[in-house]
BAPASE-524612 format. One line per field, with one value per atom (N, C-alpha, C, O): residue number from 0; residue in three letters; atom name; x, y negated, z negated. Coordinates in steps of 0.05 Angstrom, whole numbers, padded with zeros to 5 digits, m for minus. Example, Ala and Ser with C-alpha at 12.3 -4.5 7.8 and 13.67 -1.06 7.14 Angstrom:
BEGIN
pos	0,0,0,0,1,1,1,1
code	ALA,ALA,ALA,ALA,SER,SER,SER,SER
site	N,CA,C,O,N,CA,C,O
X	00264,00246,00264,00285,00257,00273,00258,00268
Y	00114,00090,00066,00066,00045,00021,m00001,m00023
Z	m00156,m00156,m00156,m00169,m00142,m00143,m00157,m00161
***
This chain:
BEGIN
pos	0,0,0,0,1,1,1,1,2,2,2,2,3,3,3,3,4,4,4,4,5,5,5,5,6,6,6,6,7,7,7,7,8,8,8,8,9,9,9,9,10,10,10,10,11,11,11,11,12,12,12,12,13,13,13,13,14,14,14,14,15,15,15,15,16,16,16,16,17,17,17,17,18,18,18,18,19,19,19,19,20,20,20,20,21,21,21,21,22,22,22,22,23,23,23,23,24,24,24,24,25,25,25,25,26,26,26,26,27,27,27,27,28,28,28,28,29,29,29,29,30,30,30,30,31,31,31,31,32,32,32,32,33,33,33,33,34,34,34,34,35,35,35,35,36,36,36,36,37,37,37,37,38,38,38,38,39,39,39,39,40,40,40,40,41,41,41,41,42,42,42,42,43,43,43,43,44,44,44,44,45,45,45,45,46,46,46,46,47,47,47,47,48,48,48,48,49,49,49,49,50,50,50,50,51,51,51,51,52,52,52,52,53,53,53,53,54,54,54,54,55,55,55,55,56,56,56,56,57,57,57,57,58,58,58,58,59,59,59,59,60,60,60,60,61,61,61,61,62,62,62,62,63,63,63,63,64,64,64,64,65,65,65,65,66,66,66,66,67,67,67,67,68,68,68,68,69,69,69,69,70,70,70,70,71,71,71,71,72,72,72,72,73,73,73,73,74,74,74,74,75,75,75,75,76,76,76,76,77,77,77,77,78,78,78,78,79,79,79,79,80,80,80,80,81,81,81,81,82,82,82,82,83,83,83,83,84,84,84,84,85,85,85,85,86,86,86,86,87,87,87,87,88,88,88,88,89,89,89,89,90,90,90,90
code	UNK,UNK,UNK,UNK,UNK,UNK,UNK,UNK,UNK,UNK,UNK,UNK,UNK,UNK,UNK,UNK,UNK,UNK,UNK,UNK,UNK,UNK,UNK,UNK,UNK,UNK,UNK,UNK,UNK,UNK,UNK,UNK,UNK,UNK,UNK,UNK,UNK,UNK,UNK,UNK,UNK,UNK,UNK,UNK,UNK,UNK,UNK,UNK,UNK,UNK,UNK,UNK,UNK,UNK,UNK,UNK,UNK,UNK,UNK,UNK,UNK,UNK,UNK,UNK,UNK,UNK,UNK,UNK,UNK,UNK,UNK,UNK,UNK,UNK,UNK,UNK,UNK,UNK,UNK,UNK,UNK,UNK,UNK,UNK,UNK,UNK,UNK,UNK,UNK,UNK,UNK,UNK,UNK,UNK,UNK,UNK,UNK,UNK,UNK,UNK,UNK,UNK,UNK,UNK,UNK,UNK,UNK,UNK,UNK,UNK,UNK,UNK,UNK,UNK,UNK,UNK,UNK,UNK,UNK,UNK,UNK,UNK,UNK,UNK,UNK,UNK,UNK,UNK,UNK,UNK,UNK,UNK,UNK,UNK,UNK,UNK,UNK,UNK,UNK,UNK,UNK,UNK,UNK,UNK,UNK,UNK,UNK,UNK,UNK,UNK,UNK,UNK,UNK,UNK,UNK,UNK,UNK,UNK,UNK,UNK,UNK,UNK,UNK,UNK,UNK,UNK,UNK,UNK,UNK,UNK,UNK,UNK,UNK,UNK,UNK,UNK,UNK,UNK,UNK,UNK,UNK,UNK,UNK,UNK,UNK,UNK,UNK,UNK,UNK,UNK,UNK,UNK,UNK,UNK,UNK,UNK,UNK,UNK,UNK,UNK,UNK,UNK,UNK,UNK,UNK,UNK,UNK,UNK,UNK,UNK,UNK,UNK,UNK,UNK,UNK,UNK,UNK,UNK,UNK,UNK,UNK,UNK,UNK,UNK,UNK,UNK,UNK,UNK,UNK,UNK,UNK,UNK,UNK,UNK,UNK,UNK,UNK,UNK,UNK,UNK,UNK,UNK,UNK,UNK,UNK,UNK,UNK,UNK,UNK,UNK,UNK,UNK,UNK,UNK,UNK,UNK,UNK,UNK,UNK,UNK,UNK,UNK,UNK,UNK,UNK,UNK,UNK,UNK,UNK,UNK,UNK,UNK,UNK,UNK,UNK,UNK,UNK,UNK,UNK,UNK,UNK,UNK,UNK,UNK,UNK,UNK,UNK,UNK,UNK,UNK,UNK,UNK,UNK,UNK,UNK,UNK,UNK,UNK,UNK,UNK,UNK,UNK,UNK,UNK,UNK,UNK,UNK,UNK,UNK,UNK,UNK,UNK,UNK,UNK,UNK,UNK,UNK,UNK,UNK,UNK,UNK,UNK,UNK,UNK,UNK,UNK,UNK,UNK,UNK,UNK,UNK,UNK,UNK,UNK,UNK,UNK,UNK,UNK,UNK,UNK,UNK,UNK,UNK,UNK,UNK,UNK,UNK,UNK,UNK,UNK,UNK,UNK,UNK,UNK,UNK,UNK,UNK,UNK,UNK,UNK,UNK,UNK,UNK,UNK
site	N,CA,C,O,N,CA,C,O,N,CA,C,O,N,CA,C,O,N,CA,C,O,N,CA,C,O,N,CA,C,O,N,CA,C,O,N,CA,C,O,N,CA,C,O,N,CA,C,O,N,CA,C,O,N,CA,C,O,N,CA,C,O,N,CA,C,O,N,CA,C,O,N,CA,C,O,N,CA,C,O,N,CA,C,O,N,CA,C,O,N,CA,C,O,N,CA,C,O,N,CA,C,O,N,CA,C,O,N,CA,C,O,N,CA,C,O,N,CA,C,O,N,CA,C,O,N,CA,C,O,N,CA,C,O,N,CA,C,O,N,CA,C,O,N,CA,C,O,N,CA,C,O,N,CA,C,O,N,CA,C,O,N,CA,C,O,N,CA,C,O,N,CA,C,O,N,CA,C,O,N,CA,C,O,N,CA,C,O,N,CA,C,O,N,CA,C,O,N,CA,C,O,N,CA,C,O,N,CA,C,O,N,CA,C,O,N,CA,C,O,N,CA,C,O,N,CA,C,O,N,CA,C,O,N,CA,C,O,N,CA,C,O,N,CA,C,O,N,CA,C,O,N,CA,C,O,N,CA,C,O,N,CA,C,O,N,CA,C,O,N,CA,C,O,N,CA,C,O,N,CA,C,O,N,CA,C,O,N,CA,C,O,N,CA,C,O,N,CA,C,O,N,CA,C,O,N,CA,C,O,N,CA,C,O,N,CA,C,O,N,CA,C,O,N,CA,C,O,N,CA,C,O,N,CA,C,O,N,CA,C,O,N,CA,C,O,N,CA,C,O,N,CA,C,O,N,CA,C,O,N,CA,C,O,N,CA,C,O,N,CA,C,O,N,CA,C,O,N,CA,C,O,N,CA,C,O,N,CA,C,O,N,CA,C,O,N,CA,C,O,N,CA,C,O,N,CA,C,O
X	00600,00596,00601,00591,00617,00625,00608,00619,00583,00565,00539,00532,00524,00498,00477,00471,00464,00442,00420,00414,00408,00388,00363,00351,00357,00334,00339,00321,00364,00371,00366,00364,00364,00357,00378,00399,00371,00390,00397,00419,00378,00384,00406,00424,00405,00426,00453,00473,00454,00479,00489,00513,00472,00480,00493,00513,00481,00492,00519,00537,00522,00548,00569,00592,00561,00581,00589,00611,00570,00577,00598,00617,00595,00614,00642,00662,00642,00667,00680,00705,00665,00676,00693,00711,00686,00702,00731,00749,00736,00764,00779,00804,00765,00778,00784,00797,00774,00778,00808,00821,00818,00845,00847,00827,00871,00875,00868,00876,00853,00845,00850,00837,00870,00878,00854,00853,00836,00813,00791,00772,00792,00771,00784,00781,00799,00813,00793,00771,00801,00785,00797,00819,00781,00790,00772,00748,00785,00771,00775,00797,00754,00756,00741,00720,00754,00741,00747,00768,00728,00731,00726,00707,00742,00738,00738,00759,00717,00718,00734,00734,00749,00767,00765,00766,00762,00761,00789,00805,00795,00822,00821,00805,00839,00839,00867,00887,00867,00892,00892,00870,00915,00917,00909,00917,00895,00889,00913,00919,00925,00948,00971,00965,00995,01018,01020,01017,01025,01028,01053,01072,01051,01074,01093,01084,01118,01138,01138,01131,01148,01152,01175,01194,01172,01194,01198,01181,01220,01226,01203,01196,01191,01169,01142,01123,01140,01115,01111,01129,01088,01083,01078,01073,01078,01071,01042,01025,01037,01010,00998,01009,00974,00960,00933,00918,00925,00899,00879,00885,00856,00836,00821,00807,00824,00810,00824,00849,00808,00820,00805,00784,00818,00806,00800,00816,00776,00768,00779,00778,00790,00802,00790,00803,00764,00751,00752,00759,00747,00747,00761,00765,00768,00779,00769,00757,00775,00769,00794,00811,00796,00818,00807,00788,00819,00811,00833,00857,00825,00844,00834,00811,00851,00845,00865,00888,00856,00875,00865,00841,00884,00879,00892,00916,00877,00890,00904,00924,00895,00908,00936,00952,00941,00967,00984,01008,00971,00986,00990,01007,00974,00976,00957,00935,00967,00949,00957,00980,00938,00943,00925,00902,00936,00920,00923,00944,00901,00901,00885,00862,00896,00881,00877,00897,00853,00847,00851,00850,00856,00860,00834,00834,00811,00785,00766,00743
Y	m00372,m00400,m00418,m00413,m00438,m00456,m00481,m00503,m00479,m00502,m00491,m00468,m00508,m00499,m00501,m00523,m00479,m00480,m00498,m00499,m00513,m00533,m00521,m00535,m00495,m00484,m00475,m00466,m00477,m00469,m00492,m00515,m00485,m00505,m00506,m00494,m00520,m00523,m00496,m00493,m00477,m00451,m00437,m00425,m00440,m00428,m00441,m00427,m00467,m00481,m00472,m00468,m00470,m00461,m00433,m00428,m00415,m00388,m00388,m00373,m00405,m00407,m00418,m00409,m00437,m00448,m00427,m00426,m00409,m00387,m00369,m00360,m00363,m00347,m00361,m00348,m00386,m00401,m00404,m00405,m00404,m00406,m00381,m00383,m00359,m00334,m00338,m00328,m00353,m00358,m00376,m00376,m00391,m00409,m00395,m00407,m00370,m00356,m00349,m00344,m00347,m00338,m00308,m00294,m00299,m00271,m00252,m00257,m00231,m00211,m00184,m00176,m00170,m00144,m00124,m00107,m00127,m00108,m00116,m00100,m00139,m00148,m00164,m00188,m00150,m00164,m00176,m00165,m00197,m00209,m00198,m00204,m00182,m00169,m00180,m00181,m00189,m00199,m00180,m00169,m00176,m00157,m00170,m00182,m00168,m00179,m00160,m00147,m00158,m00141,m00158,m00174,m00153,m00167,m00147,m00134,m00144,m00127,m00141,m00166,m00126,m00138,m00121,m00097,m00135,m00122,m00119,m00138,m00094,m00088,m00092,m00079,m00109,m00115,m00109,m00110,m00104,m00099,m00115,m00121,m00122,m00137,m00118,m00095,m00129,m00113,m00117,m00099,m00140,m00146,m00157,m00172,m00151,m00161,m00191,m00201,m00206,m00235,m00241,m00226,m00264,m00273,m00289,m00306,m00284,m00297,m00327,m00337,m00341,m00370,m00376,m00360,m00398,m00409,m00438,m00450,m00449,m00477,m00495,m00495,m00509,m00528,m00515,m00528,m00488,m00474,m00455,m00440,m00457,m00439,m00410,m00405,m00391,m00364,m00363,m00378,m00346,m00344,m00318,m00296,m00320,m00296,m00295,m00315,m00272,m00268,m00264,m00250,m00277,m00275,m00248,m00243,m00232,m00207,m00188,m00187,m00173,m00155,m00128,m00125,m00109,m00082,m00077,m00083,m00068,m00063,m00036,m00016,m00036,m00012,m00005,00005,m00011,m00005,m00027,m00050,m00019,m00038,m00026,m00001,m00042,m00033,m00052,m00073,m00046,m00064,m00071,m00054,m00095,m00105,m00110,m00125,m00098,m00102,m00117,m00111,m00136,m00151,m00150,m00157,m00142,m00141,m00158,m00159,m00173,m00188,m00192,m00190,m00196,m00204,m00231,m00232,m00253,m00279,m00288,m00303,m00280,m00289,m00276,m00286,m00253,m00240,m00246,m00241,m00256,m00261,m00235,m00234,m00214,m00189,m00189,m00199,m00178,m00175,m00151,m00142,m00140,m00117,m00120,m00127,m00114,m00114,m00087,m00074,m00078,m00052,m00055,m00065,m00045,m00045,m00016,m00001,m00008,00019,00022,00002,00047,00052,00049,00042,00054,00052,00035,00031
Z	01097,01105,01081,01060,01085,01063,01062,01056,01069,01066,01055,01059,01042,01031,01052,01063,01058,01078,01069,01045,01087,01080,01065,01050,01070,01057,01029,01015,01020,00992,00973,00981,00947,00927,00905,00907,00884,00861,00848,00838,00848,00837,00853,00841,00879,00896,00889,00886,00886,00880,00853,00850,00833,00806,00807,00794,00823,00825,00839,00832,00859,00873,00854,00854,00837,00818,00797,00788,00790,00772,00785,00771,00810,00824,00825,00819,00831,00833,00806,00804,00784,00757,00750,00734,00763,00758,00765,00751,00786,00795,00776,00776,00759,00740,00713,00696,00709,00684,00681,00701,00656,00652,00659,00658,00665,00672,00649,00626,00655,00635,00647,00666,00636,00647,00647,00664,00628,00626,00645,00649,00657,00676,00698,00700,00716,00737,00758,00762,00771,00793,00819,00826,00832,00857,00880,00878,00901,00924,00948,00951,00964,00986,01010,01007,01033,01057,01080,01081,01099,01122,01147,01148,01168,01193,01216,01220,01231,01254,01276,01278,01291,01311,01337,01336,01360,01385,01397,01397,01405,01416,01447,01460,01457,01486,01497,01483,01523,01537,01563,01574,01574,01599,01622,01622,01642,01666,01686,01702,01685,01702,01685,01666,01692,01677,01680,01702,01658,01661,01678,01679,01692,01708,01690,01675,01692,01675,01679,01700,01658,01660,01679,01681,01692,01709,01702,01689,01709,01702,01711,01735,01692,01699,01702,01709,01696,01699,01676,01669,01662,01639,01648,01672,01630,01636,01646,01636,01666,01677,01669,01673,01657,01647,01659,01659,01669,01681,01658,01638,01659,01638,01638,01618,01658,01659,01639,01638,01624,01604,01604,01615,01591,01588,01559,01541,01553,01525,01516,01530,01492,01481,01454,01436,01451,01426,01405,01411,01381,01359,01335,01333,01316,01290,01269,01275,01244,01222,01207,01203,01199,01182,01154,01151,01134,01107,01092,01095,01076,01059,01031,01025,01012,00984,00969,00977,00949,00933,00905,00899,00887,00860,00856,00849,00861,00863,00837,00839,00814,00790,00785,00770,00798,00797,00821,00821,00842,00867,00883,00901,00877,00891,00915,00913,00938,00961,00977,00976,00992,01010,01034,01032,01057,01082,01096,01094,01108,01121,01147,01147,01169,01194,01203,01207,01207,01216,01246,01260,01254,01283,01298,01322,01286,01299,01283,01291
***
């Protein structure tokens, strides 16, 4: 969340600023800045085939779907080098 929760105080803000200061440091090969994030993702499939577009009418898609499990998407990056990698697991 990119806003300060109302119950937090100046100490919280100071600690957040310490974290943000890390991104402003010059590149150090012995102490790289690595960022990692994970996002769970729900896998869905169509229950009915969408109807094709026709002149003056958009494609029609049924909102009903079939659940096909979940997976996780991982993103890693080293922002000071411009390096990034993404990986999506099957499950």
